C-alpha positions as CSV (number, residue, x, y, z in Angstrom):
1,X,0.0,0.0,0.0
2,X,1.1,3.6,-0.7
3,X,0.1,6.3,1.7
4,X,0.3,9.7,0.0
5,X,-0.5,13.4,0.5
6,X,-0.7,15.8,-2.4
7,X,-1.9,19.4,-2.7
8,X,-0.7,20.7,-6.1
9,X,-0.4,17.3,-7.8
10,X,3.4,16.8,-7.8
11,X,3.2,14.0,-5.2
12,X,0.1,12.4,-6.6
13,X,1.8,12.0,-9.9
14,X,4.7,10.2,-8.2
15,X,2.4,8.1,-6.1
16,X,0.3,7.0,-9.1
17,X,3.4,6.1,-11.0
18,X,4.5,3.9,-8.1
19,X,1.1,2.3,-7.7
20,X,1.0,1.5,-11.4
21,X,4.4,-0.2,-11.3
22,X,3.9,-2.1,-8.0
23,X,0.2,-2.9,-8.4
24,X,-0.4,-1.7,-4.8
25,X,-3.2,0.3,-3.4
26,X,-3.1,4.1,-3.2
27,X,-4.4,5.5,0.1
28,X,-5.0,9.3,0.5
29,X,-3.7,10.5,3.8
30,X,-6.0,13.5,3.8
31,X,-9.0,11.1,3.4
32,X,-7.8,8.5,5.8
33,X,-6.6,10.6,8.7
34,X,-10.1,11.3,10.1
35,X,-11.0,7.6,10.0
36,X,-9.9,4.6,12.0
37,X,-6.4,4.5,10.4
38,X,-6.3,0.7,10.7
39,X,-4.7,-1.2,7.9
40,X,-3.6,-4.8,7.2
41,X,-0.7,-5.8,4.9
42,X,0.1,-9.0,3.1
43,X,3.4,-10.8,3.8
44,X,5.2,-9.4,0.7
45,X,3.4,-6.1,0.4
46,X,5.4,-2.9,0.2
47,X,4.6,0.0,2.5
48,X,5.2,3.4,0.9
49,X,4.9,7.0,2.2
50,X,4.9,9.7,-0.5
51,X,4.4,13.3,0.5
52,X,5.6,16.9,-0.1
53,X,8.1,18.7,2.2
54,X,6.7,21.5,4.2
55,X,9.3,23.7,5.9
56,X,12.0,21.1,5.6
57,X,9.8,18.6,7.5
58,X,7.1,16.1,6.8
59,X,3.7,18.0,6.7
60,X,1.8,18.1,10.0
61,X,-1.0,16.0,8.4
62,X,1.5,13.2,7.5
63,X,2.9,13.2,11.0
64,X,-0.6,13.2,12.6
65,X,-1.6,10.3,10.3
66,X,1.5,8.2,11.3
67,X,0.7,8.8,15.0
68,X,-2.8,7.5,14.5
69,X,-2.2,4.6,12.1
70,X,-2.1,1.0,13.1
71,X,-0.8,-1.5,10.6
72,X,-1.6,-5.2,11.3
73,X,0.4,-8.3,10.2
74,X,3.7,-6.6,9.8
75,X,6.4,-9.1,8.9
76,X,9.6,-7.2,8.0
77,X,7.7,-5.7,5.0
78,X,9.8,-3.5,2.8
79,X,9.1,0.1,3.6
80,X,10.1,3.2,1.6
81,X,9.5,6.9,1.6
82,X,9.6,9.4,-1.3
83,X,9.2,13.1,-0.8
84,X,8.8,16.0,-3.3
85,X,10.2,19.5,-2.8
86,X,11.1,22.6,-4.7
87,X,14.7,22.1,-3.6
88,X,16.5,20.6,-0.6
89,X,14.7,18.6,2.1
90,X,16.9,19.0,5.1
91,X,16.3,16.3,7.7
92,X,12.8,15.5,6.6
93,X,13.5,11.8,6.3
94,X,15.2,11.6,9.7
95,X,12.1,13.2,11.2
96,X,9.9,10.8,9.3
97,X,11.8,7.7,10.5
98,X,11.6,9.0,14.1
99,X,7.9,9.1,13.8
100,X,7.7,5.7,12.1
101,X,9.7,4.0,14.9
102,X,6.8,4.7,17.2
103,X,4.8,2.4,14.9
104,X,7.6,-0.2,14.7
105,X,8.4,0.8,11.1
106,X,11.5,2.2,9.4
107,X,11.8,3.5,5.8
108,X,14.4,1.0,4.4
109,X,15.0,3.2,1.4
110,X,14.5,7.0,1.0
111,X,14.2,9.2,-2.0
112,X,13.5,12.8,-2.9
113,X,12.4,14.5,-6.1
114,X,12.9,18.1,-6.9
115,X,9.7,19.3,-8.5
116,X,8.3,22.7,-9.6
117,X,8.0,25.2,-6.8
118,X,4.5,25.9,-5.4
119,X,5.2,27.7,-2.1
120,X,4.5,31.4,-2.5
121,X,4.0,32.4,1.2
122,X,7.1,34.5,1.6
123,X,7.9,37.8,-0.3
124,X,11.0,36.4,-2.0
125,X,9.4,33.1,-3.1
126,X,7.4,32.5,-6.4
127,X,6.7,29.7,-8.8
128,X,9.4,28.6,-11.2
129,X,9.7,30.1,-14.7
130,X,8.2,27.9,-17.4
131,X,11.6,26.7,-18.7
132,X,12.7,25.7,-15.2
133,X,9.3,24.0,-14.5
134,X,9.7,21.8,-17.6
135,X,13.3,21.0,-16.8
136,X,12.4,20.0,-13.2
137,X,9.6,17.7,-14.4
138,X,11.7,16.0,-17.0
139,X,14.5,15.3,-14.6
140,X,12.1,14.2,-11.9
141,X,10.5,11.8,-14.4
142,X,13.9,10.3,-15.2
143,X,14.7,9.9,-11.5
144,X,11.2,8.5,-10.6
145,X,11.7,5.7,-13.2
146,X,15.1,4.9,-11.6
147,X,13.6,5.0,-8.1
148,X,10.6,2.9,-9.1
149,X,12.8,0.1,-10.4
150,X,14.6,-0.1,-7.0
151,X,11.3,0.0,-5.1
152,X,9.8,-2.8,-7.3
153,X,12.9,-4.9,-6.4
154,X,12.6,-4.0,-2.7
155,X,16.1,-2.7,-2.6
156,X,17.0,-1.7,1.0
157,X,19.5,0.8,2.2
158,X,19.1,3.2,-0.6
159,X,19.4,6.9,0.2
160,X,18.8,9.2,-2.8
161,X,17.8,12.5,-1.3
162,X,19.0,16.1,-1.6
163,X,19.4,17.4,2.0
164,X,21.1,20.7,1.1
165,X,24.0,22.4,2.8
166,X,22.5,23.1,6.2
167,X,20.0,20.3,6.9
168,X,19.9,20.6,10.7
169,X,19.5,24.3,10.6
170,X,16.8,24.2,8.0
171,X,14.8,21.5,9.6
172,X,15.2,22.3,13.3
173,X,15.7,26.1,13.4
174,X,14.0,27.4,10.3
175,X,11.5,24.5,10.3
176,X,10.4,25.2,13.8
177,X,9.9,28.9,13.0
178,X,8.1,28.0,9.8
179,X,5.7,25.6,11.6
180,X,5.1,28.1,14.4
181,X,4.5,31.3,12.5
182,X,3.9,30.6,8.8
183,X,1.5,27.6,8.8
184,X,-1.8,29.5,9.3
185,X,-4.9,30.3,7.2
186,X,-5.3,33.8,8.8
187,X,-3.8,35.8,5.8
188,X,-6.0,34.1,3.2
189,X,-8.8,36.2,1.7
190,X,-11.0,36.2,-1.4
191,X,-11.7,39.1,-3.7
192,X,-15.5,38.9,-3.9
193,X,-15.5,40.9,-7.2
194,X,-13.3,38.3,-8.9
195,X,-14.6,35.1,-7.3
196,X,-16.9,33.1,-9.6
197,X,-18.0,30.8,-6.8
198,X,-16.9,27.6,-8.6
199,X,-15.9,25.7,-5.4
200,X,-12.6,24.6,-6.8
201,X,-10.8,26.0,-3.7
202,X,-13.0,24.0,-1.4
203,X,-12.5,20.8,-3.4
204,X,-8.7,21.2,-3.5
205,X,-8.2,21.8,0.2
206,X,-6.5,18.8,1.7
207,X,-7.6,19.4,5.2
208,X,-11.3,20.4,4.6
209,X,-10.4,23.8,6.0
210,X,-12.6,25.9,3.7
211,X,-16.4,26.2,3.8
212,X,-18.4,27.4,0.8
213,X,-18.6,25.8,-2.5
214,X,-20.5,26.2,-5.7
215,X,-22.5,29.4,-5.6
216,X,-20.9,30.6,-2.3
217,X,-17.9,32.7,-1.4
218,X,-15.2,30.5,0.3
219,X,-14.3,31.1,4.0
220,X,-11.4,29.6,5.9
221,X,-12.4,28.0,9.1
222,X,-9.4,29.1,11.3
223,X,-9.3,25.8,13.2
224,X,-5.6,25.4,13.1
225,X,-5.5,22.5,10.7
226,X,-4.4,24.5,7.6
227,X,-1.2,23.2,6.0
228,X,-0.6,26.4,4.1
229,X,0.0,24.3,1.0
230,X,-1.6,26.9,-1.3
231,X,-3.7,24.4,-3.2
232,X,-6.7,26.7,-2.9
233,X,-4.6,29.6,-4.3
234,X,-3.1,27.6,-7.1
235,X,-6.4,26.0,-8.2
236,X,-8.4,29.2,-8.4
237,X,-9.2,29.8,-12.1
238,X,-9.6,33.6,-11.8
239,X,-6.8,34.4,-9.2
240,X,-9.4,35.6,-6.7
241,X,-7.5,34.2,-3.7
242,X,-4.6,36.0,-2.0
243,X,-2.4,35.4,1.0
244,X,-2.2,38.8,2.5
245,X,0.1,40.9,0.2
246,X,2.6,38.1,-0.1
247,X,1.0,36.5,-3.2
248,X,0.4,39.8,-5.1
249,X,1.5,39.5,-8.7
250,X,2.8,35.9,-8.2
251,X,2.1,32.9,-10.4
252,X,0.1,29.8,-10.0
253,X,1.2,26.2,-10.4
254,X,-0.3,22.7,-10.2
255,X,0.8,19.5,-11.9
256,X,-1.2,19.4,-15.2
257,X,-1.6,15.8,-16.3
258,X,-2.8,16.9,-19.7
259,X,0.2,19.1,-20.3
260,X,2.6,16.4,-19.1
261,X,0.7,13.5,-20.6
262,X,3.8,12.1,-22.4
263,X,5.5,11.3,-19.1
264,X,5.9,7.7,-18.0
265,X,4.9,6.4,-21.4
């Protein structure tokens, strides 16, 4: 089984590719986290965790899911983790394995993919230029095929990640600040004059943090469960959603399957 979390589609693309190659079930973390989180594995079944990096750490939702989950019939099953990020991942995988140990699991092999940038929550951060976006996706596709072959073969002890130059500082210092101060829905607002009330922002929210829908203006609940993944912002077809002044004049990105339909063929 493959547990995955995806907001702008980068991770879903990778997870679907792995599911197709392994024949194993895809399970959405955002859908499963509010359920029983009880699962059973077969003797030779792989266990995968595929997720984006948030602030050089696994997303809060992934960590919450791991704390809740209960996997029955574990028998030294091959476990792996693959994360997607706009650049380096710091000590994301070390943090993940620390969480997994509480569930008597360990990622035997770990991987990261550099994908197009989607985080736009800071003044100096924006999406990638079209040329860079295409180059990242083509390189990621090449690496994903390589990683998939190793995962299919259940190769253990593989570490193919890009931690960056200051992994501990990024994950523990900057990551702590990021989680404490930047993961919030408070700055989100909608321009009522632009909004066409299509409900796409509500449908794209991975935590169910937006109320509204077709025919209604969206509102953020403010319950503290927002991942600040910007899925709502990126999926808005008329750019009616902003994050304070930080997203003004910035671009939008989500993985477009139609645009990238030649990948993995």
